[in-house]
N, CA, C and O atoms as a GROMACS GRO file, in nm:
protein
  632
    1MET      N    1  -0.388  -2.284  -0.829
    1MET     CA    2  -0.259  -2.250  -0.757
    1MET      C    3  -0.304  -2.110  -0.641
    1MET      O    4  -0.250  -2.095  -0.531
    2GLN      N    5  -0.394  -2.037  -0.687
    2GLN     CA    6  -0.458  -1.940  -0.601
    2GLN      C    7  -0.501  -1.994  -0.452
    2GLN      O    8  -0.466  -1.943  -0.345
    3GLU      N    9  -0.583  -2.107  -0.471
    3GLU     CA   10  -0.624  -2.134  -0.354
    3GLU      C   11  -0.523  -2.213  -0.260
    3GLU      O   12  -0.543  -2.217  -0.138
    4GLN      N   13  -0.422  -2.271  -0.314
    4GLN     CA   14  -0.296  -2.301  -0.248
    4GLN      C   15  -0.229  -2.195  -0.171
    4GLN      O   16  -0.202  -2.208  -0.052
    5TRP      N   17  -0.199  -2.080  -0.246
    5TRP     CA   18  -0.161  -1.941  -0.195
    5TRP      C   19  -0.203  -1.914  -0.087
    5TRP      O   20  -0.139  -1.891   0.016
    6THR      N   21  -0.350  -1.914  -0.109
    6THR     CA   22  -0.439  -1.857   0.007
    6THR      C   23  -0.446  -1.946   0.119
    6THR      O   24  -0.473  -1.901   0.230
    7ALA      N   25  -0.423  -2.068   0.100
    7ALA     CA   26  -0.386  -2.156   0.233
    7ALA      C   27  -0.276  -2.130   0.310
    7ALA      O   28  -0.266  -2.113   0.432
    8VAL      N   29  -0.180  -2.129   0.206
    8VAL     CA   30  -0.046  -2.094   0.308
    8VAL      C   31  -0.028  -2.002   0.344
    8VAL      O   32   0.056  -1.996   0.434
    9ASP      N   33  -0.097  -1.868   0.294
    9ASP     CA   34  -0.085  -1.764   0.350
    9ASP      C   35  -0.194  -1.743   0.493
    9ASP      O   36  -0.165  -1.660   0.580
   10ARG      N   37  -0.308  -1.819   0.501
   10ARG     CA   38  -0.365  -1.840   0.610
   10ARG      C   39  -0.309  -1.894   0.730
   10ARG      O   40  -0.317  -1.846   0.843
   11TYR      N   41  -0.235  -2.027   0.685
   11TYR     CA   42  -0.159  -2.112   0.780
   11TYR      C   43  -0.054  -2.018   0.838
   11TYR      O   44  -0.032  -2.022   0.959
   12LEU      N   45   0.016  -1.927   0.754
   12LEU     CA   46   0.146  -1.833   0.825
   12LEU      C   47   0.075  -1.732   0.901
   12LEU      O   48   0.130  -1.709   1.008
   13THR      N   49  -0.064  -1.642   0.871
   13THR     CA   50  -0.084  -1.592   0.958
   13THR      C   51  -0.148  -1.643   1.092
   13THR      O   52  -0.132  -1.596   1.204
   14ASP      N   53  -0.227  -1.754   1.052
   14ASP     CA   54  -0.259  -1.813   1.207
   14ASP      C   55  -0.144  -1.849   1.325
   14ASP      O   56  -0.150  -1.830   1.447
   15ARG      N   57  -0.041  -1.906   1.247
   15ARG     CA   58   0.084  -1.915   1.347
   15ARG      C   59   0.138  -1.807   1.380
   15ARG      O   60   0.153  -1.789   1.501
   16LEU      N   61   0.172  -1.730   1.313
   16LEU     CA   62   0.278  -1.615   1.310
   16LEU      C   63   0.195  -1.475   1.370
   16LEU      O   64   0.256  -1.399   1.445
   17ALA      N   65   0.088  -1.453   1.342
   17ALA     CA   66   0.007  -1.329   1.376
   17ALA      C   67  -0.144  -1.368   1.400
   17ALA      O   68  -0.238  -1.336   1.328
   18PRO      N   69  -0.148  -1.446   1.516
   18PRO     CA   70  -0.290  -1.460   1.554
   18PRO      C   71  -0.353  -1.348   1.590
   18PRO      O   72  -0.283  -1.251   1.616
   19ALA      N   73  -0.504  -1.335   1.600
   19ALA     CA   74  -0.572  -1.236   1.647
   19ALA      C   75  -0.526  -1.164   1.767
   19ALA      O   76  -0.481  -1.216   1.869
   20ASP      N   77  -0.543  -1.031   1.741
   20ASP     CA   78  -0.478  -0.950   1.896
   20ASP      C   79  -0.585  -0.819   1.894
   20ASP      O   80  -0.597  -0.750   1.793
   21PRO      N   81  -0.664  -0.794   2.020
   21PRO     CA   82  -0.759  -0.736   2.030
   21PRO      C   83  -0.716  -0.568   2.023
   21PRO      O   84  -0.809  -0.487   2.029
   22ILE      N   85  -0.569  -0.513   2.011
   22ILE     CA   86  -0.564  -0.370   1.987
   22ILE      C   87  -0.555  -0.392   1.838
   22ILE      O   88  -0.628  -0.313   1.777
   23LEU      N   89  -0.488  -0.474   1.760
   23LEU     CA   90  -0.476  -0.455   1.607
   23LEU      C   91  -0.646  -0.476   1.559
   23LEU      O   92  -0.700  -0.390   1.489
   24ASP      N   93  -0.704  -0.570   1.596
   24ASP     CA   94  -0.824  -0.590   1.539
   24ASP      C   95  -0.914  -0.473   1.558
   24ASP      O   96  -1.006  -0.442   1.482
   25ALA      N   97  -0.881  -0.417   1.656
   25ALA     CA   98  -0.994  -0.281   1.684
   25ALA      C   99  -0.923  -0.174   1.592
   25ALA      O  100  -0.989  -0.088   1.533
   26ALA      N  101  -0.787  -0.184   1.584
   26ALA     CA  102  -0.744  -0.068   1.479
   26ALA      C  103  -0.817  -0.116   1.344
   26ALA      O  104  -0.885  -0.034   1.282
   27LEU      N  105  -0.806  -0.224   1.309
   27LEU     CA  106  -0.888  -0.232   1.169
   27LEU      C  107  -1.032  -0.216   1.162
   27LEU      O  108  -1.086  -0.171   1.061
   28ALA      N  109  -1.100  -0.252   1.270
   28ALA     CA  110  -1.247  -0.214   1.299
   28ALA      C  111  -1.259  -0.071   1.286
   28ALA      O  112  -1.351  -0.036   1.212
   29ASP      N  113  -1.199   0.013   1.333
   29ASP     CA  114  -1.224   0.149   1.356
   29ASP      C  115  -1.168   0.217   1.217
   29ASP      O  116  -1.212   0.324   1.177
   30SER      N  117  -1.087   0.157   1.163
   30SER     CA  118  -1.044   0.218   1.021
   30SER      C  119  -1.188   0.169   0.922
   30SER      O  120  -1.234   0.255   0.847
   31GLU      N  121  -1.243   0.057   0.926
   31GLU     CA  122  -1.330   0.019   0.867
   31GLU      C  123  -1.461   0.081   0.889
   31GLU      O  124  -1.530   0.117   0.794
   32ALA      N  125  -1.502   0.098   1.024
   32ALA     CA  126  -1.608   0.181   1.051
   32ALA      C  127  -1.580   0.359   0.996
   32ALA      O  128  -1.674   0.429   0.957
   33ALA      N  129  -1.471   0.397   1.003
   33ALA     CA  130  -1.432   0.529   0.956
   33ALA      C  131  -1.454   0.534   0.814
   33ALA      O  132  -1.475   0.650   0.777
   34GLY      N  133  -1.457   0.437   0.707
   34GLY     CA  134  -1.466   0.448   0.569
   34GLY      C  135  -1.312   0.423   0.504
   34GLY      O  136  -1.298   0.409   0.383
   35LEU      N  137  -1.223   0.420   0.579
   35LEU     CA  138  -1.094   0.437   0.510
   35LEU      C  139  -1.111   0.292   0.428
   35LEU      O  140  -1.184   0.199   0.462
   36PRO      N  141  -1.036   0.298   0.323
   36PRO     CA  142  -1.002   0.183   0.231
   36PRO      C  143  -0.907   0.073   0.314
   36PRO      O  144  -0.817   0.086   0.397
   37ALA      N  145  -0.965  -0.028   0.257
   37ALA     CA  146  -0.908  -0.168   0.296
   37ALA      C  147  -0.784  -0.206   0.256
   37ALA      O  148  -0.770  -0.321   0.214
   38ILE      N  149  -0.668  -0.112   0.261
   38ILE     CA  150  -0.547  -0.151   0.187
   38ILE      C  151  -0.452  -0.144   0.259
   38ILE      O  152  -0.344  -0.101   0.218
   39HIS      N  153  -0.474  -0.189   0.391
   39HIS     CA  154  -0.369  -0.159   0.509
   39HIS      C  155  -0.279  -0.333   0.462
   39HIS      O  156  -0.311  -0.417   0.378
   40VAL      N  157  -0.173  -0.331   0.552
   40VAL     CA  158  -0.087  -0.441   0.528
   40VAL      C  159  -0.173  -0.573   0.577
   40VAL      O  160  -0.278  -0.567   0.641
   41ALA      N  161  -0.093  -0.718   0.527
   41ALA     CA  162  -0.162  -0.827   0.581
   41ALA      C  163  -0.102  -0.859   0.723
   41ALA      O  164   0.014  -0.825   0.749
   42PRO      N  165  -0.187  -0.930   0.821
   42PRO     CA  166  -0.118  -0.946   0.969
   42PRO      C  167   0.015  -1.034   0.918
   42PRO      O  168   0.104  -1.008   0.999
   43ASN      N  169   0.057  -1.109   0.837
   43ASN     CA  170   0.166  -1.189   0.864
   43ASN      C  171   0.258  -1.069   0.798
   43ASN      O  172   0.350  -1.042   0.876
   44GLN      N  173   0.261  -1.005   0.703
   44GLN     CA  174   0.339  -0.887   0.677
   44GLN      C  175   0.360  -0.789   0.775
   44GLN      O  176   0.466  -0.726   0.780
   45GLY      N  177   0.239  -0.766   0.879
   45GLY     CA  178   0.261  -0.669   0.982
   45GLY      C  179   0.371  -0.740   1.093
   45GLY      O  180   0.463  -0.682   1.150
   46LYS      N  181   0.339  -0.866   1.104
   46LYS     CA  182   0.447  -0.936   1.183
   46LYS      C  183   0.589  -0.929   1.115
   46LYS      O  184   0.678  -0.914   1.199
   47MET      N  185   0.626  -0.935   1.004
   47MET     CA  186   0.731  -0.914   0.925
   47MET      C  187   0.803  -0.798   0.962
   47MET      O  188   0.925  -0.800   0.978
   48LEU      N  189   0.703  -0.652   0.981
   48LEU     CA  190   0.763  -0.514   1.010
   48LEU      C  191   0.818  -0.532   1.138
   48LEU      O  192   0.931  -0.490   1.165
   49THR      N  193   0.736  -0.602   1.232
   49THR     CA  194   0.784  -0.621   1.377
   49THR      C  195   0.931  -0.694   1.411
   49THR      O  196   1.005  -0.680   1.508
   50LEU      N  197   0.944  -0.788   1.277
   50LEU     CA  198   1.057  -0.885   1.288
   50LEU      C  199   1.172  -0.789   1.237
   50LEU      O  200   1.268  -0.780   1.313
   51LEU      N  201   1.175  -0.713   1.114
   51LEU     CA  202   1.257  -0.616   1.061
   51LEU      C  203   1.313  -0.493   1.163
   51LEU      O  204   1.427  -0.449   1.178
   52ALA      N  205   1.186  -0.457   1.225
   52ALA     CA  206   1.230  -0.351   1.334
   52ALA      C  207   1.324  -0.390   1.434
   52ALA      O  208   1.419  -0.322   1.471
   53ARG      N  209   1.288  -0.521   1.483
   53ARG     CA  210   1.366  -0.573   1.606
   53ARG      C  211   1.486  -0.601   1.558
   53ARG      O  212   1.576  -0.544   1.620
   54THR      N  213   1.538  -0.700   1.430
   54THR     CA  214   1.634  -0.729   1.361
   54THR      C  215   1.750  -0.608   1.355
   54THR      O  216   1.869  -0.623   1.384
   55VAL      N  217   1.696  -0.508   1.318
   55VAL     CA  218   1.784  -0.388   1.299
   55VAL      C  219   1.810  -0.300   1.434
   55VAL      O  220   1.902  -0.221   1.457
   56GLY      N  221   1.709  -0.337   1.509
   56GLY     CA  222   1.757  -0.269   1.670
   56GLY      C  223   1.702  -0.106   1.637
   56GLY      O  224   1.758  -0.005   1.679
   57ALA      N  225   1.590  -0.111   1.558
   57ALA     CA  226   1.540   0.010   1.533
   57ALA      C  227   1.498   0.112   1.636
   57ALA      O  228   1.429   0.056   1.722
   58ARG      N  229   1.510   0.222   1.658
   58ARG     CA  230   1.498   0.295   1.765
   58ARG      C  231   1.420   0.437   1.719
   58ARG      O  232   1.349   0.502   1.795
   59ARG      N  233   1.451   0.473   1.569
   59ARG     CA  234   1.371   0.565   1.492
   59ARG      C  235   1.328   0.514   1.369
   59ARG      O  236   1.407   0.478   1.281
   60ILE      N  237   1.199   0.509   1.358
   60ILE     CA  238   1.152   0.460   1.228
   60ILE      C  239   1.060   0.556   1.146
   60ILE      O  240   0.960   0.603   1.199
   61LEU      N  241   1.087   0.581   1.040
   61LEU     CA  242   0.994   0.675   0.959
   61LEU      C  243   0.899   0.585   0.840
   61LEU      O  244   0.943   0.521   0.745
   62GLU      N  245   0.774   0.601   0.878
   62GLU     CA  246   0.677   0.536   0.762
   62GLU      C  247   0.599   0.646   0.706
   62GLU      O  248   0.533   0.738   0.755
   63ILE      N  249   0.626   0.608   0.593
   63ILE     CA  250   0.555   0.722   0.480
   63ILE      C  251   0.371   0.648   0.424
   63ILE      O  252   0.348   0.564   0.336
   64GLY      N  253   0.306   0.696   0.483
   64GLY     CA  254   0.195   0.644   0.444
   64GLY      C  255   0.118   0.562   0.560
   64GLY      O  256   0.140   0.442   0.580
   65THR      N  257   0.025   0.640   0.636
   65THR     CA  258   0.001   0.608   0.775
   65THR      C  259  -0.158   0.513   0.781
   65THR      O  260  -0.180   0.414   0.850
   66LEU      N  261  -0.249   0.580   0.690
   66LEU     CA  262  -0.385   0.526   0.676
   66LEU      C  263  -0.416   0.524   0.843
   66LEU      O  264  -0.396   0.618   0.920
   67GLY      N  265  -0.470   0.391   0.877
   67GLY     CA  266  -0.545   0.376   1.023
   67GLY      C  267  -0.437   0.356   1.119
   67GLY      O  268  -0.468   0.365   1.238
   68GLY      N  269  -0.328   0.333   1.093
   68GLY     CA  270  -0.212   0.320   1.158
   68GLY      C  271  -0.195   0.162   1.211
   68GLY      O  272  -0.155   0.122   1.321
   69TYR      N  273  -0.231   0.101   1.114
   69TYR     CA  274  -0.245  -0.066   1.137
   69TYR      C  275  -0.082  -0.101   1.119
   69TYR      O  276  -0.020  -0.146   1.216
   70SER      N  277  -0.031  -0.084   1.021
   70SER     CA  278   0.144  -0.125   1.030
   70SER      C  279   0.215  -0.038   1.116
   70SER      O  280   0.319  -0.079   1.166
   71THR      N  281   0.175   0.075   1.141
   71THR     CA  282   0.233   0.168   1.247
   71THR      C  283   0.251   0.098   1.391
   71THR      O  284   0.346   0.110   1.468
   72LEU      N  285   0.126   0.018   1.409
   72LEU     CA  286   0.135  -0.058   1.532
   72LEU      C  287   0.231  -0.193   1.515
   72LEU      O  288   0.302  -0.238   1.605
   73TRP      N  289   0.222  -0.231   1.422
   73TRP     CA  290   0.322  -0.354   1.388
   73TRP      C  291   0.459  -0.290   1.418
   73TRP      O  292   0.523  -0.339   1.511
   74LEU      N  293   0.506  -0.197   1.359
   74LEU     CA  294   0.630  -0.145   1.362
   74LEU      C  295   0.649  -0.097   1.518
   74LEU      O  296   0.760  -0.111   1.570
   75ALA      N  297   0.563  -0.053   1.577
   75ALA     CA  298   0.597   0.007   1.707
   75ALA      C  299   0.621  -0.125   1.810
   75ALA      O  300   0.696  -0.106   1.905
   76ARG      N  301   0.570  -0.236   1.796
   76ARG     CA  302   0.614  -0.389   1.859
   76ARG      C  303   0.747  -0.398   1.824
   76ARG      O  304   0.818  -0.467   1.898
   77GLY      N  305   0.794  -0.347   1.736
   77GLY     CA  306   0.956  -0.384   1.691
   77GLY      C  307   1.063  -0.299   1.764
   77GLY      O  308   1.185  -0.319   1.764
   78LEU      N  309   0.984  -0.183   1.839
   78LEU     CA  310   1.079  -0.069   1.909
   78LEU      C  311   1.141  -0.150   2.018
   78LEU      O  312   1.097  -0.263   2.038
   79PRO      N  313   1.253  -0.097   2.103
   79PRO     CA  314   1.266  -0.118   2.214
   79PRO      C  315   1.190  -0.139   2.344
   79PRO      O  316   1.139  -0.033   2.381
   80ALA      N  317   1.170  -0.226   2.415
   80ALA     CA  318   1.096  -0.266   2.517
   80ALA      C  319   1.097  -0.138   2.637
   80ALA      O  320   1.003  -0.110   2.711
   81ASP      N  321   1.196  -0.088   2.633
   81ASP     CA  322   1.230   0.020   2.738
   81ASP      C  323   1.148   0.182   2.689
   81ASP      O  324   1.145   0.287   2.752
   82GLY      N  325   1.102   0.156   2.585
   82GLY     CA  326   1.033   0.289   2.547
   82GLY      C  327   1.120   0.394   2.469
   82GLY      O  328   1.072   0.501   2.430
   83SER      N  329   1.241   0.361   2.452
   83SER     CA  330   1.303   0.478   2.388
   83SER      C  331   1.316   0.498   2.256
   83SER      O  332   1.397   0.582   2.218
   84GLY      N  333   1.239   0.425   2.162
   84GLY     CA  334   1.214   0.430   2.037
   84GLY      C  335   1.092   0.493   1.990
   84GLY      O  336   0.989   0.484   2.058
   85ARG      N  337   1.093   0.574   1.852
   85ARG     CA  338   0.997   0.680   1.810
   85ARG      C  339   0.955   0.640   1.679
   85ARG      O  340   1.037   0.574   1.614
   86ILE      N  341   0.853   0.664   1.632
   86ILE     CA  342   0.791   0.663   1.496
   86ILE      C  343   0.766   0.779   1.462
   86ILE      O  344   0.713   0.854   1.544
   87VAL      N  345   0.794   0.821   1.341
   87VAL     CA  346   0.726   0.944   1.258
   87VAL      C  347   0.687   0.891   1.149
   87VAL      O  348   0.758   0.822   1.076
   88THR      N  349   0.527   0.928   1.123
   88THR     CA  350   0.432   0.862   1.037
   88THR      C  351   0.377   0.960   0.934
   88THR      O  352   0.309   1.052   0.979
   89LEU      N  353   0.392   0.955   0.837
   89LEU     CA  354   0.331   1.073   0.738
   89LEU      C  355   0.188   1.014   0.692
   89LEU      O  356   0.163   0.895   0.674
   90GLU      N  357   0.109   1.108   0.678
   90GLU     CA  358  -0.052   1.062   0.630
   90GLU      C  359  -0.113   1.206   0.566
   90GLU      O  360  -0.138   1.307   0.632
   91TYR      N  361  -0.133   1.186   0.404
   91TYR     CA  362  -0.213   1.288   0.374
   91TYR      C  363  -0.339   1.323   0.395
   91TYR      O  364  -0.380   1.436   0.366
   92GLU      N  365  -0.404   1.244   0.439
   92GLU     CA  366  -0.556   1.253   0.474
   92GLU      C  367  -0.585   1.288   0.629
   92GLU      O  368  -0.578   1.198   0.711
   93PRO      N  369  -0.617   1.414   0.666
   93PRO     CA  370  -0.649   1.446   0.797
   93PRO      C  371  -0.758   1.343   0.864
   93PRO      O  372  -0.735   1.303   0.978
   94ARG      N  373  -0.860   1.305   0.804
   94ARG     CA  374  -0.936   1.198   0.835
   94ARG      C  375  -0.882   1.084   0.887
   94ARG      O  376  -0.916   1.037   0.995
   95HIS      N  377  -0.778   1.025   0.799
   95HIS     CA  378  -0.709   0.903   0.830
   95HIS      C  379  -0.624   0.909   0.960
   95HIS      O  380  -0.622   0.828   1.052
   96ALA      N  381  -0.548   1.037   0.943
   96ALA     CA  382  -0.452   1.075   1.080
   96ALA      C  383  -0.527   1.060   1.203
   96ALA      O  384  -0.475   0.995   1.294
   97GLU      N  385  -0.650   1.115   1.220
   97GLU     CA  386  -0.753   1.098   1.298
   97GLU      C  387  -0.766   0.972   1.366
   97GLU      O  388  -0.755   0.957   1.487
   98VAL      N  389  -0.790   0.882   1.282
   98VAL     CA  390  -0.822   0.728   1.299
   98VAL      C  391  -0.739   0.684   1.343
   98VAL      O  392  -0.757   0.604   1.435
   99ALA      N  393  -0.575   0.724   1.286
   99ALA     CA  394  -0.485   0.673   1.338
   99ALA      C  395  -0.417   0.693   1.486
   99ALA      O  396  -0.368   0.618   1.570
  100ARG      N  397  -0.435   0.806   1.477
  100ARG     CA  398  -0.422   0.872   1.653
  100ARG      C  399  -0.509   0.819   1.743
  100ARG      O  400  -0.446   0.783   1.842
  101ALA      N  401  -0.629   0.798   1.753
  101ALA     CA  402  -0.712   0.710   1.814
  101ALA      C  403  -0.678   0.575   1.814
  101ALA      O  404  -0.700   0.523   1.924
  102ASN      N  405  -0.628   0.491   1.722
  102ASN     CA  406  -0.561   0.360   1.742
  102ASN      C  407  -0.451   0.375   1.830
  102ASN      O  408  -0.449   0.306   1.932
  103PHE      N  409  -0.355   0.458   1.805
  103PHE     CA  410  -0.227   0.475   1.897
  103PHE      C  411  -0.241   0.500   2.035
  103PHE      O  412  -0.155   0.459   2.114
  104ALA      N  413  -0.380   0.589   2.087
  104ALA     CA  414  -0.411   0.620   2.194
  104ALA      C  415  -0.449   0.492   2.288
  104ALA      O  416  -0.409   0.460   2.400
  105ARG      N  417  -0.536   0.437   2.204
  105ARG     CA  418  -0.586   0.296   2.275
  105ARG      C  419  -0.500   0.187   2.295
  105ARG      O  420  -0.530   0.093   2.368
  106ALA      N  421  -0.364   0.196   2.216
  106ALA     CA  422  -0.262   0.113   2.220
  106ALA      C  423  -0.180   0.158   2.327
  106ALA      O  424  -0.087   0.083   2.357
  107GLY      N  425  -0.196   0.286   2.406
  107GLY     CA  426  -0.100   0.332   2.504
  107GLY      C  427   0.055   0.396   2.435
  107GLY      O  428   0.166   0.411   2.486
  108LEU      N  429  -0.004   0.427   2.284
  108LEU     CA  430   0.150   0.468   2.228
  108LEU      C  431   0.156   0.594   2.144
  108LEU      O  432   0.217   0.604   2.037
  109SER      N  433   0.075   0.702   2.210
  109SER     CA  434   0.073   0.850   2.189
  109SER      C  435   0.212   0.889   2.181
  109SER      O  436   0.259   0.956   2.088
  110GLY      N  437   0.274   0.848   2.276
  110GLY     CA  438   0.397   0.932   2.310
  110GLY      C  439   0.501   0.870   2.247
  110GLY      O  440   0.609   0.929   2.252
  111SER      N  441   0.496   0.745   2.180
  111SER     CA  442   0.587   0.708   2.098
  111SER      C  443   0.572   0.724   1.948
  111SER      O  444   0.666   0.691   1.875
  112ILE      N  445   0.457   0.776   1.897
  112ILE     CA  446   0.445   0.788   1.758
  112ILE      C  447   0.364   0.932   1.740
  112ILE      O  448   0.259   0.967   1.794
  113GLU      N  449   0.458   1.011   1.634
  113GLU     CA  450   0.421   1.124   1.575
  113GLU      C  451   0.352   1.124   1.454
  113GLU      O  452   0.409   1.073   1.358
  114VAL      N  453   0.238   1.171   1.442
  114VAL     CA  454   0.170   1.153   1.311
  114VAL      C  455   0.182   1.298   1.248
  114VAL      O  456   0.124   1.391   1.304
  115ARG      N  457   0.259   1.318   1.126
  115ARG     CA  458   0.253   1.438   1.035
  115ARG      C  459   0.138   1.406   0.941
  115ARG      O  460   0.111   1.294   0.900
  116VAL      N  461   0.064   1.534   0.907
  116VAL     CA  462  -0.029   1.557   0.814
  116VAL      C  463  -0.004   1.619   0.703
  116VAL      O  464   0.040   1.733   0.715
  117GLY      N  465  -0.022   1.567   0.572
  117GLY     CA  466  -0.016   1.661   0.471
  117GLY      C  467   0.077   1.593   0.362
  117GLY      O  468   0.135   1.489   0.394
  118PRO      N  469   0.096   1.648   0.230
  118PRO     CA  470   0.155   1.578   0.140
  118PRO      C  471   0.293   1.529   0.190
  118PRO      O  472   0.369   1.608   0.247
  119ALA      N  473   0.327   1.389   0.168
  119ALA     CA  474   0.470   1.352   0.217
  119ALA      C  475   0.592   1.424   0.148
  119ALA      O  476   0.695   1.449   0.211
  120LEU      N  477   0.577   1.454   0.024
  120LEU     CA  478   0.665   1.529  -0.027
  120LEU      C  479   0.684   1.665   0.002
  120LEU      O  480   0.783   1.729  -0.032
  121GLU      N  481   0.600   1.704   0.060
  121GLU     CA  482   0.610   1.868   0.140
  121GLU      C  483   0.672   1.832   0.286
  121GLU      O  484   0.761   1.901   0.335
  122THR      N  485   0.618   1.718   0.351
  122THR     CA  486   0.665   1.705   0.490
  122THR      C  487   0.771   1.656   0.478
  122THR      O  488   0.838   1.697   0.572
  123LEU      N  489   0.846   1.571   0.396
  123LEU     CA  490   0.997   1.521   0.419
  123LEU      C  491   1.116   1.621   0.436
  123LEU      O  492   1.211   1.605   0.513
  124PRO      N  493   1.093   1.737   0.345
  124PRO     CA  494   1.197   1.843   0.379
  124PRO      C  495   1.172   1.887   0.488
  124PRO      O  496   1.271   1.887   0.561
  125THR      N  497   1.060   1.934   0.545
  125THR     CA  498   1.060   1.988   0.677
  125THR      C  499   1.095   1.903   0.783
  125THR      O  500   1.116   1.961   0.890
  126LEU      N  501   1.106   1.779   0.781
  126LEU     CA  502   1.133   1.675   0.858
  126LEU      C  503   1.296   1.681   0.855
  126LEU      O  504   1.357   1.692   0.961
  127ALA      N  505   1.360   1.674   0.738
  127ALA     CA  506   1.490   1.660   0.716
  127ALA      C  507   1.547   1.769   0.781
  127ALA      O  508   1.650   1.749   0.846
  128ALA      N  509   1.495   1.893   0.775
  128ALA     CA  510   1.560   2.013   0.806
  128ALA      C  511   1.537   2.025   0.944
  128ALA      O  512   1.592   2.121   0.998
  129GLU      N  513   1.459   1.941   1.025
  129GLU     CA  514   1.421   1.954   1.168
  129GLU      C  515   1.516   1.876   1.252
  129GLU      O  516   1.562   1.916   1.358
  130ASN      N  517   1.541   1.758   1.195
  130ASN     CA  518   1.624   1.672   1.244
  130ASN      C  519   1.709   1.575   1.170
  130ASN      O  520   1.665   1.471   1.121
  131PRO      N  521   1.854   1.620   1.164
  131PRO     CA  522   1.920   1.538   1.077
  131PRO      C  523   1.977   1.384   1.105
  131PRO      O  524   2.051   1.310   1.041
  132VAL      N  525   1.902   1.371   1.239
  132VAL     CA  526   1.938   1.218   1.276
  132VAL      C  527   1.903   1.106   1.161
  132VAL      O  528   1.804   1.140   1.095
  133PRO      N  529   1.949   1.006   1.128
  133PRO     CA  530   1.903   0.935   1.035
  133PRO      C  531   1.816   0.799   1.128
  133PRO      O  532   1.834   0.748   1.238
  134PHE      N  533   1.721   0.778   1.022
  134PHE     CA  534   1.622   0.690   1.062
  134PHE      C  535   1.680   0.547   1.056
  134PHE      O  536   1.745   0.518   0.955
  135ASP      N  537   1.661   0.435   1.173
  135ASP     CA  538   1.721   0.317   1.131
  135ASP      C  539   1.634   0.252   1.028
  135ASP      O  540   1.700   0.189   0.945
  136LEU      N  541   1.525   0.249   1.012
  136LEU     CA  542   1.404   0.183   0.938
  136LEU      C  543   1.308   0.271   0.875
  136LEU      O  544   1.244   0.340   0.954
  137ILE      N  545   1.281   0.287   0.742
  137ILE     CA  546   1.167   0.337   0.667
  137ILE      C  547   1.104   0.264   0.599
  137ILE      O  548   1.153   0.198   0.508
  138PHE      N  549   0.973   0.265   0.633
  138PHE     CA  550   0.877   0.182   0.547
  138PHE      C  551   0.786   0.282   0.464
  138PHE      O  552   0.722   0.373   0.516
  139ILE      N  553   0.789   0.258   0.350
  139ILE     CA  554   0.730   0.345   0.249
  139ILE      C  555   0.588   0.247   0.171
  139ILE      O  556   0.598   0.142   0.107
  140ASP      N  557   0.465   0.323   0.204
  140ASP     CA  558   0.356   0.248   0.168
  140ASP      C  559   0.237   0.362   0.153
  140ASP      O  560   0.136   0.384   0.219
  141ALA      N  561   0.282   0.412   0.061
  141ALA     CA  562   0.177   0.532   0.021
  141ALA      C  563   0.136   0.516  -0.127
  141ALA      O  564   0.124   0.411  -0.190
  142ASP      N  565   0.117   0.639  -0.167
  142ASP     CA  566   0.062   0.647  -0.325
  142ASP      C  567   0.197   0.601  -0.417
  142ASP      O  568   0.306   0.655  -0.432
  143LYS      N  569   0.139   0.477  -0.472
  143LYS     CA  570   0.238   0.438  -0.565
  143LYS      C  571   0.340   0.524  -0.650
  143LYS      O  572   0.461   0.503  -0.654
  144ASP      N  573   0.279   0.617  -0.713
  144ASP     CA  574   0.321   0.716  -0.819
  144ASP      C  575   0.447   0.795  -0.746
  144ASP      O  576   0.540   0.831  -0.818
  145ASN      N  577   0.452   0.817  -0.637
  145ASN     CA  578   0.566   0.912  -0.554
  145ASN      C  579   0.660   0.814  -0.510
  145ASN      O  580   0.757   0.870  -0.458
  146TYR      N  581   0.671   0.657  -0.512
  146TYR     CA  582   0.752   0.593  -0.500
  146TYR      C  583   0.890   0.615  -0.488
  146TYR      O  584   0.965   0.602  -0.392
  147PRO      N  585   0.918   0.666  -0.650
  147PRO     CA  586   1.069   0.708  -0.652
  147PRO      C  587   1.112   0.829  -0.565
  147PRO      O  588   1.218   0.834  -0.504
  148SER      N  589   1.027   0.914  -0.566
  148SER     CA  590   1.068   1.025  -0.491
  148SER      C  591   1.075   1.004  -0.327
  148SER      O  592   1.165   1.056  -0.261
  149TYR      N  593   0.969   0.923  -0.270
  149TYR     CA  594   1.000   0.882  -0.140
  149TYR      C  595   1.125   0.785  -0.127
  149TYR      O  596   1.184   0.784  -0.019
  150LEU      N  597   1.167   0.709  -0.223
  150LEU     CA  598   1.307   0.624  -0.214
  150LEU      C  599   1.397   0.741  -0.202
  150LEU      O  600   1.461   0.759  -0.098
  151GLU      N  601   1.406   0.831  -0.315
  151GLU     CA  602   1.509   0.918  -0.314
  151GLU      C  603   1.552   1.018  -0.148
  151GLU      O  604   1.664   1.041  -0.101
  152TRP      N  605   1.419   1.057  -0.096
  152TRP     CA  606   1.411   1.112   0.031
  152TRP      C  607   1.454   1.017   0.140
  152TRP      O  608   1.524   1.054   0.234
  153SER      N  609   1.409   0.889   0.124
  153SER     CA  610   1.467   0.797   0.225
  153SER      C  611   1.603   0.769   0.219
  153SER      O  612   1.659   0.734   0.323
  154LEU      N  613   1.661   0.777   0.123
  154LEU     CA  614   1.828   0.730   0.111
  154LEU      C  615   1.894   0.859   0.142
  154LEU      O  616   2.017   0.862   0.157
  155ASN      N  617   1.812   0.980   0.155
  155ASN     CA  618   1.884   1.087   0.272
  155ASN      C  619   1.883   1.092   0.399
  155ASN      O  620   1.959   1.158   0.470
  156PHE      N  621   1.785   1.012   0.437
  156PHE     CA  622   1.748   0.999   0.564
  156PHE      C  623   1.806   0.861   0.654
  156PHE      O  624   1.805   0.852   0.777
  157GLY      N  625   1.855   0.765   0.562
  157GLY     CA  626   1.982   0.655   0.598
  157GLY      C  627   2.070   0.689   0.680
  157GLY      O  628   2.107   0.806   0.683
  158GLY      N  629   2.119   0.603   0.757
  158GLY     CA  630   2.247   0.617   0.821
  158GLY      C  631   2.384   0.584   0.797
  158GLY      O  632   2.471   0.614   0.880
   0.00000   0.00000   0.00000
């Protein structure tokens, strides 16, 4: 059964999320920096792009940046006119540094803001600064805090 699942997964990835130099470089840089290999799969990334496009997201919040791979996928779902913005929260300064370099290479530094620190400390600050709701929130951080992240996300919804 696992073999069949893997074959289907590979088929979907090959058809829907073929190799891409910017995304491939983001993964390579994350690996070279010693970041854990816990990023979303390419077909999951493609789903993030489609979700962002489907809801017409202009403002996205991502909780858990790592090397920015999923952030790049989300950014591809923003409006083509450059009016969209992503705020992404990352606990580890070293991970945030890798992510920022990946965003710069992709030409997206102006559309993506990385905030460093524990998300449960960053979220109240973010809420106080800007009460405008996010169109899409992607939670992909430490699993123990998911209930708290979800609670905060409900406060940010439109």
